[in-house]
PyMOL CGO cylinders between C-alpha atoms (Angstrom):
from pymol import cmd
from pymol.cgo import CYLINDER

trace = [
    CYLINDER, 88.38, 54.33, 30.07, 87.87, 53.96, 33.86, 0.3, 1, 1, 1, 1, 1, 1,
    CYLINDER, 87.87, 53.96, 33.86, 84.54, 55.15, 35.25, 0.3, 1, 1, 1, 1, 1, 1,
    CYLINDER, 84.54, 55.15, 35.25, 84.49, 58.35, 37.29, 0.3, 1, 1, 1, 1, 1, 1,
    CYLINDER, 84.49, 58.35, 37.29, 83.51, 58.00, 40.91, 0.3, 1, 1, 1, 1, 1, 1,
    CYLINDER, 83.51, 58.00, 40.91, 80.12, 59.55, 41.60, 0.3, 1, 1, 1, 1, 1, 1,
    CYLINDER, 80.12, 59.55, 41.60, 79.43, 61.62, 44.68, 0.3, 1, 1, 1, 1, 1, 1,
    CYLINDER, 79.43, 61.62, 44.68, 76.63, 59.65, 46.34, 0.3, 1, 1, 1, 1, 1, 1,
    CYLINDER, 76.63, 59.65, 46.34, 74.09, 60.67, 48.97, 0.3, 1, 1, 1, 1, 1, 1,
    CYLINDER, 74.09, 60.67, 48.97, 76.13, 58.66, 51.47, 0.3, 1, 1, 1, 1, 1, 1,
    CYLINDER, 76.13, 58.66, 51.47, 79.23, 60.68, 50.57, 0.3, 1, 1, 1, 1, 1, 1,
    CYLINDER, 79.23, 60.68, 50.57, 77.30, 63.95, 50.86, 0.3, 1, 1, 1, 1, 1, 1,
    CYLINDER, 77.30, 63.95, 50.86, 75.92, 63.07, 54.29, 0.3, 1, 1, 1, 1, 1, 1,
    CYLINDER, 75.92, 63.07, 54.29, 79.31, 61.87, 55.52, 0.3, 1, 1, 1, 1, 1, 1,
    CYLINDER, 79.31, 61.87, 55.52, 80.88, 65.11, 54.29, 0.3, 1, 1, 1, 1, 1, 1,
    CYLINDER, 80.88, 65.11, 54.29, 78.25, 67.24, 56.06, 0.3, 1, 1, 1, 1, 1, 1,
    CYLINDER, 78.25, 67.24, 56.06, 78.69, 65.36, 59.33, 0.3, 1, 1, 1, 1, 1, 1,
    CYLINDER, 78.69, 65.36, 59.33, 82.48, 65.45, 59.02, 0.3, 1, 1, 1, 1, 1, 1,
    CYLINDER, 82.48, 65.45, 59.02, 82.43, 69.25, 58.73, 0.3, 1, 1, 1, 1, 1, 1,
    CYLINDER, 82.43, 69.25, 58.73, 80.10, 69.58, 61.73, 0.3, 1, 1, 1, 1, 1, 1,
    CYLINDER, 80.10, 69.58, 61.73, 82.36, 67.35, 63.81, 0.3, 1, 1, 1, 1, 1, 1,
    CYLINDER, 82.36, 67.35, 63.81, 85.55, 69.19, 62.85, 0.3, 1, 1, 1, 1, 1, 1,
    CYLINDER, 85.55, 69.19, 62.85, 83.94, 72.60, 63.35, 0.3, 1, 1, 1, 1, 1, 1,
    CYLINDER, 83.94, 72.60, 63.35, 82.99, 71.55, 66.87, 0.3, 1, 1, 1, 1, 1, 1,
    CYLINDER, 82.99, 71.55, 66.87, 79.24, 71.77, 66.25, 0.3, 1, 1, 1, 1, 1, 1,
    CYLINDER, 79.24, 71.77, 66.25, 78.98, 68.08, 67.08, 0.3, 1, 1, 1, 1, 1, 1,
    CYLINDER, 78.98, 68.08, 67.08, 81.04, 67.61, 70.22, 0.3, 1, 1, 1, 1, 1, 1,
    CYLINDER, 81.04, 67.61, 70.22, 83.12, 64.57, 71.24, 0.3, 1, 1, 1, 1, 1, 1,
    CYLINDER, 83.12, 64.57, 71.24, 80.85, 61.96, 72.77, 0.3, 1, 1, 1, 1, 1, 1,
    CYLINDER, 80.85, 61.96, 72.77, 77.67, 63.40, 71.27, 0.3, 1, 1, 1, 1, 1, 1,
    CYLINDER, 77.67, 63.40, 71.27, 75.19, 60.75, 70.10, 0.3, 1, 1, 1, 1, 1, 1,
    CYLINDER, 75.19, 60.75, 70.10, 74.43, 60.47, 66.38, 0.3, 1, 1, 1, 1, 1, 1,
    CYLINDER, 74.43, 60.47, 66.38, 71.02, 58.81, 66.06, 0.3, 1, 1, 1, 1, 1, 1,
    CYLINDER, 71.02, 58.81, 66.06, 70.09, 57.36, 62.70, 0.3, 1, 1, 1, 1, 1, 1,
    CYLINDER, 70.09, 57.36, 62.70, 66.42, 58.35, 62.98, 0.3, 1, 1, 1, 1, 1, 1,
    CYLINDER, 66.42, 58.35, 62.98, 67.30, 61.97, 63.74, 0.3, 1, 1, 1, 1, 1, 1,
    CYLINDER, 67.30, 61.97, 63.74, 69.71, 62.10, 60.82, 0.3, 1, 1, 1, 1, 1, 1,
    CYLINDER, 69.71, 62.10, 60.82, 67.10, 60.71, 58.42, 0.3, 1, 1, 1, 1, 1, 1,
    CYLINDER, 67.10, 60.71, 58.42, 64.71, 63.50, 59.39, 0.3, 1, 1, 1, 1, 1, 1,
    CYLINDER, 64.71, 63.50, 59.39, 67.28, 66.28, 59.46, 0.3, 1, 1, 1, 1, 1, 1,
    CYLINDER, 67.28, 66.28, 59.46, 68.83, 65.43, 56.10, 0.3, 1, 1, 1, 1, 1, 1,
    CYLINDER, 68.83, 65.43, 56.10, 65.84, 63.76, 54.41, 0.3, 1, 1, 1, 1, 1, 1,
    CYLINDER, 65.84, 63.76, 54.41, 67.69, 60.53, 53.67, 0.3, 1, 1, 1, 1, 1, 1,
    CYLINDER, 67.69, 60.53, 53.67, 66.87, 56.86, 54.07, 0.3, 1, 1, 1, 1, 1, 1,
    CYLINDER, 66.87, 56.86, 54.07, 67.95, 55.12, 57.25, 0.3, 1, 1, 1, 1, 1, 1,
    CYLINDER, 67.95, 55.12, 57.25, 70.33, 52.83, 55.37, 0.3, 1, 1, 1, 1, 1, 1,
    CYLINDER, 70.33, 52.83, 55.37, 72.01, 55.97, 53.95, 0.3, 1, 1, 1, 1, 1, 1,
    CYLINDER, 72.01, 55.97, 53.95, 72.48, 57.39, 57.45, 0.3, 1, 1, 1, 1, 1, 1,
    CYLINDER, 72.48, 57.39, 57.45, 73.86, 54.07, 58.65, 0.3, 1, 1, 1, 1, 1, 1,
    CYLINDER, 73.86, 54.07, 58.65, 76.32, 53.86, 55.72, 0.3, 1, 1, 1, 1, 1, 1,
    CYLINDER, 76.32, 53.86, 55.72, 77.52, 57.44, 56.29, 0.3, 1, 1, 1, 1, 1, 1,
    CYLINDER, 77.52, 57.44, 56.29, 78.15, 56.71, 59.98, 0.3, 1, 1, 1, 1, 1, 1,
    CYLINDER, 78.15, 56.71, 59.98, 80.06, 53.58, 59.04, 0.3, 1, 1, 1, 1, 1, 1,
    CYLINDER, 80.06, 53.58, 59.04, 82.21, 55.60, 56.65, 0.3, 1, 1, 1, 1, 1, 1,
    CYLINDER, 82.21, 55.60, 56.65, 83.02, 58.09, 59.42, 0.3, 1, 1, 1, 1, 1, 1,
    CYLINDER, 83.02, 58.09, 59.42, 83.75, 55.21, 61.79, 0.3, 1, 1, 1, 1, 1, 1,
    CYLINDER, 83.75, 55.21, 61.79, 86.34, 53.94, 59.30, 0.3, 1, 1, 1, 1, 1, 1,
    CYLINDER, 86.34, 53.94, 59.30, 87.95, 57.41, 59.41, 0.3, 1, 1, 1, 1, 1, 1,
    CYLINDER, 87.95, 57.41, 59.41, 88.07, 57.36, 63.21, 0.3, 1, 1, 1, 1, 1, 1,
    CYLINDER, 88.07, 57.36, 63.21, 85.66, 60.29, 63.57, 0.3, 1, 1, 1, 1, 1, 1,
    CYLINDER, 85.66, 60.29, 63.57, 82.72, 58.24, 64.84, 0.3, 1, 1, 1, 1, 1, 1,
    CYLINDER, 82.72, 58.24, 64.84, 82.50, 55.36, 67.29, 0.3, 1, 1, 1, 1, 1, 1,
    CYLINDER, 82.50, 55.36, 67.29, 79.76, 52.75, 66.91, 0.3, 1, 1, 1, 1, 1, 1,
    CYLINDER, 79.76, 52.75, 66.91, 79.04, 50.43, 69.83, 0.3, 1, 1, 1, 1, 1, 1,
    CYLINDER, 79.04, 50.43, 69.83, 76.60, 47.48, 69.94, 0.3, 1, 1, 1, 1, 1, 1,
    CYLINDER, 76.60, 47.48, 69.94, 73.28, 48.38, 71.57, 0.3, 1, 1, 1, 1, 1, 1,
    CYLINDER, 73.28, 48.38, 71.57, 74.41, 51.99, 72.05, 0.3, 1, 1, 1, 1, 1, 1,
    CYLINDER, 74.41, 51.99, 72.05, 74.69, 53.26, 68.50, 0.3, 1, 1, 1, 1, 1, 1,
    CYLINDER, 74.69, 53.26, 68.50, 76.99, 55.93, 67.11, 0.3, 1, 1, 1, 1, 1, 1,
    CYLINDER, 76.99, 55.93, 67.11, 78.65, 58.90, 68.77, 0.3, 1, 1, 1, 1, 1, 1,
    CYLINDER, 78.65, 58.90, 68.77, 81.39, 61.38, 67.91, 0.3, 1, 1, 1, 1, 1, 1,
    CYLINDER, 81.39, 61.38, 67.91, 84.75, 59.84, 68.81, 0.3, 1, 1, 1, 1, 1, 1,
    CYLINDER, 84.75, 59.84, 68.81, 86.56, 61.04, 71.90, 0.3, 1, 1, 1, 1, 1, 1,
    CYLINDER, 86.56, 61.04, 71.90, 90.34, 61.28, 72.07, 0.3, 1, 1, 1, 1, 1, 1,
    CYLINDER, 90.34, 61.28, 72.07, 90.95, 60.62, 75.75, 0.3, 1, 1, 1, 1, 1, 1,
    CYLINDER, 90.95, 60.62, 75.75, 94.38, 60.74, 77.36, 0.3, 1, 1, 1, 1, 1, 1,
    CYLINDER, 94.38, 60.74, 77.36, 95.20, 57.09, 76.67, 0.3, 1, 1, 1, 1, 1, 1,
    CYLINDER, 95.20, 57.09, 76.67, 94.17, 57.28, 73.03, 0.3, 1, 1, 1, 1, 1, 1,
    CYLINDER, 94.17, 57.28, 73.03, 96.07, 60.53, 72.55, 0.3, 1, 1, 1, 1, 1, 1,
    CYLINDER, 96.07, 60.53, 72.55, 99.21, 58.99, 74.01, 0.3, 1, 1, 1, 1, 1, 1,
    CYLINDER, 99.21, 58.99, 74.01, 99.08, 56.05, 71.61, 0.3, 1, 1, 1, 1, 1, 1,
    CYLINDER, 99.08, 56.05, 71.61, 98.38, 58.32, 68.65, 0.3, 1, 1, 1, 1, 1, 1,
    CYLINDER, 98.38, 58.32, 68.65, 101.24, 60.61, 69.62, 0.3, 1, 1, 1, 1, 1, 1,
    CYLINDER, 101.24, 60.61, 69.62, 103.70, 57.73, 69.83, 0.3, 1, 1, 1, 1, 1, 1,
    CYLINDER, 103.70, 57.73, 69.83, 102.82, 56.33, 66.41, 0.3, 1, 1, 1, 1, 1, 1,
    CYLINDER, 102.82, 56.33, 66.41, 102.55, 59.73, 64.75, 0.3, 1, 1, 1, 1, 1, 1,
    CYLINDER, 102.55, 59.73, 64.75, 105.92, 60.80, 66.14, 0.3, 1, 1, 1, 1, 1, 1,
    CYLINDER, 105.92, 60.80, 66.14, 107.64, 57.63, 64.94, 0.3, 1, 1, 1, 1, 1, 1,
    CYLINDER, 107.64, 57.63, 64.94, 106.26, 58.02, 61.41, 0.3, 1, 1, 1, 1, 1, 1,
    CYLINDER, 106.26, 58.02, 61.41, 106.82, 61.76, 61.07, 0.3, 1, 1, 1, 1, 1, 1,
    CYLINDER, 106.82, 61.76, 61.07, 110.34, 61.76, 62.48, 0.3, 1, 1, 1, 1, 1, 1,
    CYLINDER, 110.34, 61.76, 62.48, 111.47, 59.00, 60.13, 0.3, 1, 1, 1, 1, 1, 1,
    CYLINDER, 111.47, 59.00, 60.13, 109.73, 60.73, 57.23, 0.3, 1, 1, 1, 1, 1, 1,
    CYLINDER, 109.73, 60.73, 57.23, 111.45, 64.03, 58.05, 0.3, 1, 1, 1, 1, 1, 1,
    CYLINDER, 111.45, 64.03, 58.05, 114.83, 62.27, 58.26, 0.3, 1, 1, 1, 1, 1, 1,
    CYLINDER, 114.83, 62.27, 58.26, 114.34, 60.67, 54.85, 0.3, 1, 1, 1, 1, 1, 1,
    CYLINDER, 114.34, 60.67, 54.85, 112.94, 63.85, 53.30, 0.3, 1, 1, 1, 1, 1, 1,
    CYLINDER, 112.94, 63.85, 53.30, 115.97, 65.89, 54.29, 0.3, 1, 1, 1, 1, 1, 1,
    CYLINDER, 115.97, 65.89, 54.29, 118.38, 63.12, 53.33, 0.3, 1, 1, 1, 1, 1, 1,
    CYLINDER, 118.38, 63.12, 53.33, 116.81, 62.64, 49.90, 0.3, 1, 1, 1, 1, 1, 1,
    CYLINDER, 116.81, 62.64, 49.90, 116.45, 66.34, 49.07, 0.3, 1, 1, 1, 1, 1, 1,
    CYLINDER, 116.45, 66.34, 49.07, 119.88, 67.62, 50.01, 0.3, 1, 1, 1, 1, 1, 1,
    CYLINDER, 119.88, 67.62, 50.01, 118.97, 68.98, 53.43, 0.3, 1, 1, 1, 1, 1, 1,
    CYLINDER, 118.97, 68.98, 53.43, 116.04, 71.10, 52.24, 0.3, 1, 1, 1, 1, 1, 1,
    CYLINDER, 116.04, 71.10, 52.24, 112.34, 70.35, 51.99, 0.3, 1, 1, 1, 1, 1, 1,
    CYLINDER, 112.34, 70.35, 51.99, 110.57, 70.31, 48.62, 0.3, 1, 1, 1, 1, 1, 1,
    CYLINDER, 110.57, 70.31, 48.62, 108.60, 73.35, 47.52, 0.3, 1, 1, 1, 1, 1, 1,
    CYLINDER, 108.60, 73.35, 47.52, 105.23, 71.69, 48.03, 0.3, 1, 1, 1, 1, 1, 1,
    CYLINDER, 105.23, 71.69, 48.03, 105.90, 71.50, 51.78, 0.3, 1, 1, 1, 1, 1, 1,
    CYLINDER, 105.90, 71.50, 51.78, 106.40, 75.27, 52.01, 0.3, 1, 1, 1, 1, 1, 1,
    CYLINDER, 106.40, 75.27, 52.01, 103.37, 75.77, 49.80, 0.3, 1, 1, 1, 1, 1, 1,
    CYLINDER, 103.37, 75.77, 49.80, 101.28, 73.80, 52.30, 0.3, 1, 1, 1, 1, 1, 1,
    CYLINDER, 101.28, 73.80, 52.30, 102.56, 76.02, 55.13, 0.3, 1, 1, 1, 1, 1, 1,
    CYLINDER, 102.56, 76.02, 55.13, 101.76, 79.15, 53.11, 0.3, 1, 1, 1, 1, 1, 1,
    CYLINDER, 101.76, 79.15, 53.11, 98.22, 77.88, 52.52, 0.3, 1, 1, 1, 1, 1, 1,
    CYLINDER, 98.22, 77.88, 52.52, 97.81, 77.30, 56.26, 0.3, 1, 1, 1, 1, 1, 1,
    CYLINDER, 97.81, 77.30, 56.26, 99.13, 80.80, 57.06, 0.3, 1, 1, 1, 1, 1, 1,
    CYLINDER, 99.13, 80.80, 57.06, 96.80, 82.43, 54.53, 0.3, 1, 1, 1, 1, 1, 1,
    CYLINDER, 96.80, 82.43, 54.53, 93.80, 80.59, 55.97, 0.3, 1, 1, 1, 1, 1, 1,
    CYLINDER, 93.80, 80.59, 55.97, 94.73, 81.47, 59.56, 0.3, 1, 1, 1, 1, 1, 1,
    CYLINDER, 94.73, 81.47, 59.56, 95.01, 85.14, 58.55, 0.3, 1, 1, 1, 1, 1, 1,
    CYLINDER, 95.01, 85.14, 58.55, 91.33, 85.22, 57.56, 0.3, 1, 1, 1, 1, 1, 1,
    CYLINDER, 91.33, 85.22, 57.56, 88.90, 86.84, 60.04, 0.3, 1, 1, 1, 1, 1, 1,
    CYLINDER, 88.90, 86.84, 60.04, 86.98, 83.73, 61.04, 0.3, 1, 1, 1, 1, 1, 1,
    CYLINDER, 86.98, 83.73, 61.04, 87.87, 80.63, 59.02, 0.3, 1, 1, 1, 1, 1, 1,
    CYLINDER, 87.87, 80.63, 59.02, 85.92, 77.40, 59.52, 0.3, 1, 1, 1, 1, 1, 1,
    CYLINDER, 85.92, 77.40, 59.52, 87.89, 75.28, 61.94, 0.3, 1, 1, 1, 1, 1, 1,
    CYLINDER, 87.89, 75.28, 61.94, 87.32, 72.25, 59.72, 0.3, 1, 1, 1, 1, 1, 1,
    CYLINDER, 87.32, 72.25, 59.72, 89.29, 74.11, 57.00, 0.3, 1, 1, 1, 1, 1, 1,
    CYLINDER, 89.29, 74.11, 57.00, 92.06, 74.88, 59.50, 0.3, 1, 1, 1, 1, 1, 1,
    CYLINDER, 92.06, 74.88, 59.50, 92.15, 71.21, 60.49, 0.3, 1, 1, 1, 1, 1, 1,
    CYLINDER, 92.15, 71.21, 60.49, 92.51, 70.19, 56.86, 0.3, 1, 1, 1, 1, 1, 1,
    CYLINDER, 92.51, 70.19, 56.86, 95.19, 72.80, 56.08, 0.3, 1, 1, 1, 1, 1, 1,
    CYLINDER, 95.19, 72.80, 56.08, 97.16, 71.83, 59.19, 0.3, 1, 1, 1, 1, 1, 1,
    CYLINDER, 97.16, 71.83, 59.19, 97.09, 68.17, 58.32, 0.3, 1, 1, 1, 1, 1, 1,
    CYLINDER, 97.09, 68.17, 58.32, 98.12, 68.94, 54.74, 0.3, 1, 1, 1, 1, 1, 1,
    CYLINDER, 98.12, 68.94, 54.74, 101.33, 70.47, 56.13, 0.3, 1, 1, 1, 1, 1, 1,
    CYLINDER, 101.33, 70.47, 56.13, 102.24, 67.36, 58.08, 0.3, 1, 1, 1, 1, 1, 1,
    CYLINDER, 102.24, 67.36, 58.08, 101.08, 65.14, 55.22, 0.3, 1, 1, 1, 1, 1, 1,
    CYLINDER, 101.08, 65.14, 55.22, 103.41, 67.06, 52.90, 0.3, 1, 1, 1, 1, 1, 1,
    CYLINDER, 103.41, 67.06, 52.90, 106.38, 66.46, 55.21, 0.3, 1, 1, 1, 1, 1, 1,
    CYLINDER, 106.38, 66.46, 55.21, 105.58, 62.75, 55.15, 0.3, 1, 1, 1, 1, 1, 1,
    CYLINDER, 105.58, 62.75, 55.15, 105.14, 62.75, 51.36, 0.3, 1, 1, 1, 1, 1, 1,
    CYLINDER, 105.14, 62.75, 51.36, 108.54, 64.43, 50.96, 0.3, 1, 1, 1, 1, 1, 1,
    CYLINDER, 108.54, 64.43, 50.96, 110.15, 61.23, 52.28, 0.3, 1, 1, 1, 1, 1, 1,
    CYLINDER, 110.15, 61.23, 52.28, 109.20, 59.48, 49.01, 0.3, 1, 1, 1, 1, 1, 1,
    CYLINDER, 109.20, 59.48, 49.01, 108.21, 56.37, 50.96, 0.3, 1, 1, 1, 1, 1, 1,
    CYLINDER, 108.21, 56.37, 50.96, 104.93, 54.79, 49.89, 0.3, 1, 1, 1, 1, 1, 1,
    CYLINDER, 104.93, 54.79, 49.89, 104.86, 52.51, 52.93, 0.3, 1, 1, 1, 1, 1, 1,
    CYLINDER, 104.86, 52.51, 52.93, 105.25, 55.38, 55.41, 0.3, 1, 1, 1, 1, 1, 1,
    CYLINDER, 105.25, 55.38, 55.41, 102.60, 57.40, 53.56, 0.3, 1, 1, 1, 1, 1, 1,
    CYLINDER, 102.60, 57.40, 53.56, 100.11, 54.53, 53.72, 0.3, 1, 1, 1, 1, 1, 1,
    CYLINDER, 100.11, 54.53, 53.72, 100.73, 54.03, 57.44, 0.3, 1, 1, 1, 1, 1, 1,
    CYLINDER, 100.73, 54.03, 57.44, 100.37, 57.76, 58.08, 0.3, 1, 1, 1, 1, 1, 1,
    CYLINDER, 100.37, 57.76, 58.08, 97.18, 58.05, 56.04, 0.3, 1, 1, 1, 1, 1, 1,
    CYLINDER, 97.18, 58.05, 56.04, 95.59, 55.41, 58.27, 0.3, 1, 1, 1, 1, 1, 1,
    CYLINDER, 95.59, 55.41, 58.27, 95.79, 57.98, 61.09, 0.3, 1, 1, 1, 1, 1, 1,
    CYLINDER, 95.79, 57.98, 61.09, 93.96, 60.68, 59.14, 0.3, 1, 1, 1, 1, 1, 1,
    CYLINDER, 93.96, 60.68, 59.14, 90.68, 60.62, 61.05, 0.3, 1, 1, 1, 1, 1, 1,
    CYLINDER, 90.68, 60.62, 61.05, 92.30, 60.63, 64.48, 0.3, 1, 1, 1, 1, 1, 1,
    CYLINDER, 92.30, 60.63, 64.48, 94.65, 63.40, 63.36, 0.3, 1, 1, 1, 1, 1, 1,
    CYLINDER, 94.65, 63.40, 63.36, 91.62, 65.51, 62.45, 0.3, 1, 1, 1, 1, 1, 1,
    CYLINDER, 91.62, 65.51, 62.45, 90.14, 64.95, 65.89, 0.3, 1, 1, 1, 1, 1, 1,
    CYLINDER, 90.14, 64.95, 65.89, 93.47, 65.83, 67.47, 0.3, 1, 1, 1, 1, 1, 1,
    CYLINDER, 93.47, 65.83, 67.47, 93.64, 69.23, 65.79, 0.3, 1, 1, 1, 1, 1, 1,
    CYLINDER, 93.64, 69.23, 65.79, 89.96, 69.84, 66.52, 0.3, 1, 1, 1, 1, 1, 1,
    CYLINDER, 89.96, 69.84, 66.52, 90.69, 69.45, 70.23, 0.3, 1, 1, 1, 1, 1, 1,
    CYLINDER, 90.69, 69.45, 70.23, 93.47, 72.05, 69.98, 0.3, 1, 1, 1, 1, 1, 1,
    CYLINDER, 93.47, 72.05, 69.98, 90.95, 74.77, 69.18, 0.3, 1, 1, 1, 1, 1, 1,
    CYLINDER, 90.95, 74.77, 69.18, 90.41, 76.02, 72.77, 0.3, 1, 1, 1, 1, 1, 1,
    CYLINDER, 90.41, 76.02, 72.77, 94.12, 76.32, 73.52, 0.3, 1, 1, 1, 1, 1, 1,
    CYLINDER, 94.12, 76.32, 73.52, 95.82, 77.12, 70.18, 0.3, 1, 1, 1, 1, 1, 1,
    CYLINDER, 95.82, 77.12, 70.18, 95.26, 80.44, 68.42, 0.3, 1, 1, 1, 1, 1, 1,
    CYLINDER, 95.26, 80.44, 68.42, 95.24, 80.83, 64.66, 0.3, 1, 1, 1, 1, 1, 1,
    CYLINDER, 95.24, 80.83, 64.66, 98.25, 83.13, 64.92, 0.3, 1, 1, 1, 1, 1, 1,
    CYLINDER, 98.25, 83.13, 64.92, 100.19, 80.48, 66.81, 0.3, 1, 1, 1, 1, 1, 1,
    CYLINDER, 100.19, 80.48, 66.81, 99.10, 77.79, 64.36, 0.3, 1, 1, 1, 1, 1, 1,
    CYLINDER, 99.10, 77.79, 64.36, 100.56, 79.73, 61.44, 0.3, 1, 1, 1, 1, 1, 1,
    CYLINDER, 100.56, 79.73, 61.44, 103.72, 80.96, 63.18, 0.3, 1, 1, 1, 1, 1, 1,
    CYLINDER, 103.72, 80.96, 63.18, 104.64, 77.59, 64.67, 0.3, 1, 1, 1, 1, 1, 1,
    CYLINDER, 104.64, 77.59, 64.67, 104.51, 75.83, 61.31, 0.3, 1, 1, 1, 1, 1, 1,
    CYLINDER, 104.51, 75.83, 61.31, 106.49, 78.53, 59.53, 0.3, 1, 1, 1, 1, 1, 1,
    CYLINDER, 106.49, 78.53, 59.53, 109.14, 78.21, 62.23, 0.3, 1, 1, 1, 1, 1, 1,
    CYLINDER, 109.14, 78.21, 62.23, 108.99, 74.42, 62.03, 0.3, 1, 1, 1, 1, 1, 1,
    CYLINDER, 108.99, 74.42, 62.03, 110.18, 74.31, 58.42, 0.3, 1, 1, 1, 1, 1, 1,
    CYLINDER, 110.18, 74.31, 58.42, 113.08, 76.68, 59.07, 0.3, 1, 1, 1, 1, 1, 1,
    CYLINDER, 113.08, 76.68, 59.07, 114.13, 74.70, 62.14, 0.3, 1, 1, 1, 1, 1, 1,
    CYLINDER, 114.13, 74.70, 62.14, 113.74, 71.37, 60.37, 0.3, 1, 1, 1, 1, 1, 1,
    CYLINDER, 113.74, 71.37, 60.37, 116.18, 72.43, 57.68, 0.3, 1, 1, 1, 1, 1, 1,
    CYLINDER, 116.18, 72.43, 57.68, 118.54, 73.93, 60.27, 0.3, 1, 1, 1, 1, 1, 1,
    CYLINDER, 118.54, 73.93, 60.27, 118.48, 71.24, 63.00, 0.3, 1, 1, 1, 1, 1, 1,
    CYLINDER, 118.48, 71.24, 63.00, 116.75, 68.25, 61.45, 0.3, 1, 1, 1, 1, 1, 1,
    CYLINDER, 116.75, 68.25, 61.45, 114.14, 65.90, 63.01, 0.3, 1, 1, 1, 1, 1, 1,
    CYLINDER, 114.14, 65.90, 63.01, 114.73, 67.06, 66.65, 0.3, 1, 1, 1, 1, 1, 1,
    CYLINDER, 114.73, 67.06, 66.65, 112.93, 70.29, 65.69, 0.3, 1, 1, 1, 1, 1, 1,
    CYLINDER, 112.93, 70.29, 65.69, 109.91, 68.26, 64.60, 0.3, 1, 1, 1, 1, 1, 1,
    CYLINDER, 109.91, 68.26, 64.60, 109.94, 66.28, 67.85, 0.3, 1, 1, 1, 1, 1, 1,
    CYLINDER, 109.94, 66.28, 67.85, 109.85, 69.53, 69.83, 0.3, 1, 1, 1, 1, 1, 1,
    CYLINDER, 109.85, 69.53, 69.83, 106.96, 70.78, 67.68, 0.3, 1, 1, 1, 1, 1, 1,
    CYLINDER, 106.96, 70.78, 67.68, 104.95, 67.61, 68.28, 0.3, 1, 1, 1, 1, 1, 1,
    CYLINDER, 104.95, 67.61, 68.28, 105.73, 67.62, 72.00, 0.3, 1, 1, 1, 1, 1, 1,
    CYLINDER, 105.73, 67.62, 72.00, 104.40, 71.18, 72.27, 0.3, 1, 1, 1, 1, 1, 1,
    CYLINDER, 104.40, 71.18, 72.27, 101.15, 70.09, 70.65, 0.3, 1, 1, 1, 1, 1, 1,
    CYLINDER, 101.15, 70.09, 70.65, 100.90, 67.05, 72.93, 0.3, 1, 1, 1, 1, 1, 1,
    CYLINDER, 100.90, 67.05, 72.93, 101.42, 69.25, 76.00, 0.3, 1, 1, 1, 1, 1, 1,
    CYLINDER, 101.42, 69.25, 76.00, 98.66, 71.61, 74.87, 0.3, 1, 1, 1, 1, 1, 1,
    CYLINDER, 98.66, 71.61, 74.87, 96.30, 68.71, 74.24, 0.3, 1, 1, 1, 1, 1, 1,
    CYLINDER, 96.30, 68.71, 74.24, 96.91, 67.32, 77.71, 0.3, 1, 1, 1, 1, 1, 1,
    CYLINDER, 96.91, 67.32, 77.71, 95.11, 70.40, 79.05, 0.3, 1, 1, 1, 1, 1, 1,
    CYLINDER, 95.11, 70.40, 79.05, 91.98, 69.53, 77.07, 0.3, 1, 1, 1, 1, 1, 1,
    CYLINDER, 91.98, 69.53, 77.07, 91.83, 65.95, 78.42, 0.3, 1, 1, 1, 1, 1, 1,
    CYLINDER, 91.83, 65.95, 78.42, 92.39, 66.67, 82.11, 0.3, 1, 1, 1, 1, 1, 1,
]
cmd.load_cgo(trace, "trace")
């Protein structure tokens, strides 16, 4: 019988920092000093270092020689590159998903949208939860393509995708978040991948305001 993975102190610290980053408590560019983390969370320095490395692998933290760690920043150039790759993967996934499911999206995609809408209807949900629910919608569209290679490539963008949605917070209301994704599924089944392109372009345009 395979051993169960244990939730280590490194995992716990990485999870706590991840939530603070995605809730906006730790802002893009903010320094993350190992010594401060050891005192704040009562962990060993090697634990703090390992947690920061784990977040670096996710794209949430940037570690530079002689400067240490800081919360990653999605500047205009990085956003443009992410948008191009994300669009290529999601559009092909949407095309395959509709082709392989008779022009409709599987139930689990609509379930992901319903979960997002329910969360956005709450009085004051944690933005980190909104980020996760949003990304689960787009991840579900990709999964509906039934392409393991596309899924693996898309999953490699997970950390940057979280940062992307975090940066939407000042310009994208919860009501709009829910409504846009409900409309997206209807339009995808009616018009196909062009509807998804328009959805992604709207998000990119909104993000351009936050990086000016």
